[in-house]
C-alpha positions in Angstrom: 66.7 86.1 103.9 65.1 89.0 102.2 67.0 91.2 99.7 69.6 90.3 97.1 73.0 91.6 96.5 73.7 93.2 93.1 75.5 91.0 90.7 79.2 90.9 89.9 80.3 93.1 92.8 83.7 91.3 92.7 83.9 90.7 88.9 87.5 90.4 87.8 88.8 90.5 91.3 91.3 88.0 92.9 90.7 87.3 96.6 92.7 85.3 99.1 90.6 83.7 101.8 91.9 82.3 105.0 90.0 80.3 107.6 87.9 78.0 105.4 87.7 74.9 107.6 84.1 73.7 107.5 80.9 74.7 105.5 79.6 76.3 108.7 82.5 78.8 108.9 82.0 82.4 108.1 85.0 82.2 105.8 83.4 79.5 103.7 80.2 81.5 103.3 82.2 84.6 102.4 84.2 82.6 99.8 81.0 81.2 98.3 79.3 84.6 98.1 82.5 86.1 96.7 82.5 83.5 93.9 78.8 84.2 93.2 79.8 87.8 92.8 82.5 87.1 90.2 85.7 86.7 92.2 88.5 84.3 91.5 89.7 82.8 94.8 92.6 81.1 96.4 92.2 79.6 99.9 94.8 79.0 102.5 95.0 76.1 104.9 97.0 75.1 107.9 97.6 71.6 109.2 95.1 69.3 107.5 95.3 70.7 104.0 93.2 67.7 102.7 90.3 68.9 104.8 90.5 72.4 103.3 90.8 70.9 99.8 87.7 68.8 100.4 85.7 71.8 101.5 87.0 73.9 98.6 85.3 71.4 96.3 82.0 72.4 97.8 82.2 76.0 96.6 80.4 76.9 93.4 83.8 76.6 91.6 86.6 74.6 93.3 89.3 76.9 94.5 93.0 76.1 94.8 94.5 75.8 98.3 98.0 76.9 99.5 99.5 76.1 102.8 99.9 79.0 105.3 100.8 79.0 108.9 100.6 82.7 109.8 103.2 82.2 112.6 105.8 80.7 110.1 107.8 83.5 108.5 109.2 81.3 105.8 105.7 80.4 104.6 104.7 84.1 104.8 107.7 85.1 102.8 106.9 82.6 100.0 103.1 83.3 99.9 103.1 85.8 97.0 105.2 83.5 94.8 103.0 80.5 95.6 99.9 82.4 94.8 101.3 83.7 91.6 102.3 80.1 90.6 98.5 79.3 90.6 97.9 81.8 87.9 96.8 84.8 89.9 98.8 87.8 88.7 97.7 90.0 91.6 95.4 90.2 94.6 92.6 92.7 95.0 91.4 91.5 98.4 92.3 89.4 101.5 90.0 87.9 104.1 91.6 87.4 107.5 89.6 84.8 109.4 92.2 83.4 111.8 92.1 83.0 115.5 93.4 80.6 118.1 93.7 80.5 121.9 95.0 77.6 124.1 92.5 76.2 126.5 94.2 78.0 129.4 93.5 81.4 127.8 89.7 80.9 127.8 87.0 79.9 130.3 87.3 82.3 133.3 90.9 81.7 134.3 92.2 85.1 133.1 94.4 85.7 136.1 96.1 82.3 135.8 97.0 82.2 132.1 100.8 82.0 131.5 102.5 84.4 129.2 103.4 81.7 126.7 99.7 81.0 126.0 98.9 84.7 125.9 101.7 85.2 123.4 100.3 82.4 121.2 96.9 83.9 121.3 97.9 87.4 120.4 100.4 86.2 117.8 97.9 84.0 116.0 94.8 86.1 116.4 96.1 89.7 116.1 99.7 90.1 114.9 98.7 87.7 112.0 96.7 90.5 110.4 99.8 92.5 109.9 101.8 89.4 108.9 99.2 88.4 106.3 98.9 91.9 105.0 102.6 92.1 104.4 102.7 88.7 102.8 100.0 89.7 100.4 101.4 93.2 99.7 103.6 92.3 96.8 100.5 91.1 94.9 98.3 94.1 95.8 99.9 96.3 93.1 96.6 98.1 92.3 95.5 98.6 95.9 92.6 96.7 97.3 90.8 95.7 100.4 91.8 93.7 103.5 89.0 92.5 105.7 89.3 90.8 109.1 86.6 89.0 111.1 86.3 90.3 114.6 84.2 90.0 117.8 83.6 93.3 119.5 86.4 93.8 122.1 85.2 97.1 123.6 84.0 95.2 126.7 85.0 92.2 128.7 82.9 89.2 127.8 82.4 86.3 130.3 84.9 83.5 129.6 86.4 85.1 126.5 89.4 86.3 128.5 92.7 86.5 126.5 91.0 86.0 123.2 89.1 89.3 124.0 92.5 90.9 124.6 93.7 89.6 121.3 90.6 90.9 119.5 91.3 94.3 121.0 94.8 94.1 119.6 93.3 93.0 116.2 91.2 96.1 116.2 94.1 98.4 117.0 96.3 96.6 114.4 93.7 97.2 111.7 93.7 100.9 112.4 97.5 101.2 112.1 97.5 99.1 109.0 94.9 101.4 107.5 97.2 104.3 108.3 100.3 102.8 106.7 98.7 101.0 103.8 96.3 103.8 102.8 98.9 105.6 100.7 99.2 102.3 98.6 95.5 102.4 98.0 94.8 99.5 100.4 91.8 99.7 102.7 91.8 97.7 106.0 88.5 97.1 107.8 87.0 94.7 110.3 83.6 93.0 110.4 82.5 92.6 114.0 80.1 89.6 113.8 77.5 88.5 116.3 78.1 84.9 117.6 77.9 82.3 114.9 77.8 78.5 115.7 81.1 77.6 114.1 83.7 75.0 115.1 85.8 77.8 116.7 82.8 78.9 118.8 82.4 75.5 120.2 85.7 75.9 122.0 84.5 79.0 123.9 83.2 78.1 127.3 79.7 79.6 127.9 79.0 80.1 124.2 75.5 78.8 124.6 74.6 81.5 127.1 76.0 84.1 124.8 73.9 82.8 121.9 70.7 83.0 124.0 71.4 86.6 125.1 72.2 87.7 121.6 69.1 86.1 120.1 66.8 87.8 122.5 68.4 91.2 122.7 69.5 92.1 119.2 66.9 94.6 117.8 66.9 92.9 114.4 67.1 89.4 115.8 70.1 87.1 115.3 70.3 83.6 114.0 73.5 82.0 115.3 73.2 79.3 112.6 73.3 81.7 109.7 76.6 83.3 108.7 75.1 84.9 105.5 74.8 88.4 107.0 78.4 88.3 108.0 79.5 87.1 104.6 77.5 89.9 102.9 79.3 92.4 105.0 82.7 91.0 104.1 81.9 90.9 100.4 80.6 94.5 100.5 83.9 95.6 102.0 86.0 93.6 99.6 84.2 95.2 96.7 84.5 98.8 95.5 81.3 99.9 97.3 83.3 101.5 100.1 86.2 103.2 98.3 86.8 105.8 101.1 86.3 103.6 104.2 89.3 102.3 106.1 90.3 101.7 109.7 86.6 101.0 110.5 84.8 98.2 112.3 81.5 97.4 110.7 79.0 95.9 113.1 77.1 92.9 111.7 75.4 91.8 114.8 71.7 92.4 114.5 72.1 95.8 116.3 73.1 94.1 119.5 76.1 96.4 120.0 73.8 99.4 120.0 71.8 98.3 123.0 74.3 96.1 124.9 73.6 94.4 128.2 74.9 93.9 131.7 77.4 91.1 132.2 75.1 89.7 134.8 72.7 88.7 132.0 75.1 86.1 130.7 75.9 83.1 133.0 79.5 82.7 134.0 81.1 79.3 133.2 79.8 76.6 135.5 76.5 78.4 136.2 
C-alpha cells in the first residue's frame, strides 16, 4: 500500500482494544498499527482467553489481556480496576470491535427471528458500545477517543438481517454517546468498513457475493483480504488528528458508499 502514516501519532497514549481474535481481524491490525505509532495497549478477551493471549504475542510488543464479557455487568464494573492493576494509570482511547448474532438472526429469515435472539444481537453488538464506554470512563480522566467498527446500516443488506438493525442501533448509540461524553472531552466516532474476510464475516450467509460486488464497484477498489486501510482509519481517530470530530461515521470502504448499488446486484442466499 502506498503512503505512510506519520510516526508516533499515539505516542504516550494508553489504548484498550477489544475484538482481537485472529491475526486477520481488523482489531488485530489496529492494535499492531497503534503500537507502531507509540501506543501502550491492553486487550480484552471473552471465552477462550488463551487464544487472545496467543495472538497478543504476535504484536510488535506483547500486550496484556483482561477478560471482558460486555454483557456481564460485574466484569464491566471491575474493568477499570483490572486495567489499572496492569500499570495503566489512565486510558486515552478505546476500540470497540464487538458483534454477535445467533444464526437465526442472519441469512434471510428476518421475519422469523425470535425476540430473544434479536435481544442478544442488539445487546452484544450495539448496547455494548455504551457499556464499554461507561466501563472505561473512570480511566478517561483526560478525555480521549472511543472508536467503534461498523458496517453501513443506512440500507438493508441481503442476509444481514438483524445484525443490520443492530448496526443501525450502534450508529445511533455513538451519536448519543458523543453528545453526553463530549463535555468530558471524549470523542465518539465509528469507522464504517467495507467487507473484510474475517472470522466474523465467514458466519454471514452470502458474504462471498458481497465481496464480489464491493471489489468491482468501489471507485478506489477494495481488497477484502487487507484490513490495513480500516486500521489506519481507526488509528487516525484514536489520535489527536481529529480533535473536533465526534458523532461521525467515517467511511473506509473504497468509496463504495458514494456510488451504491441495487440490491438485485447481490445474490440472495441460496442463489
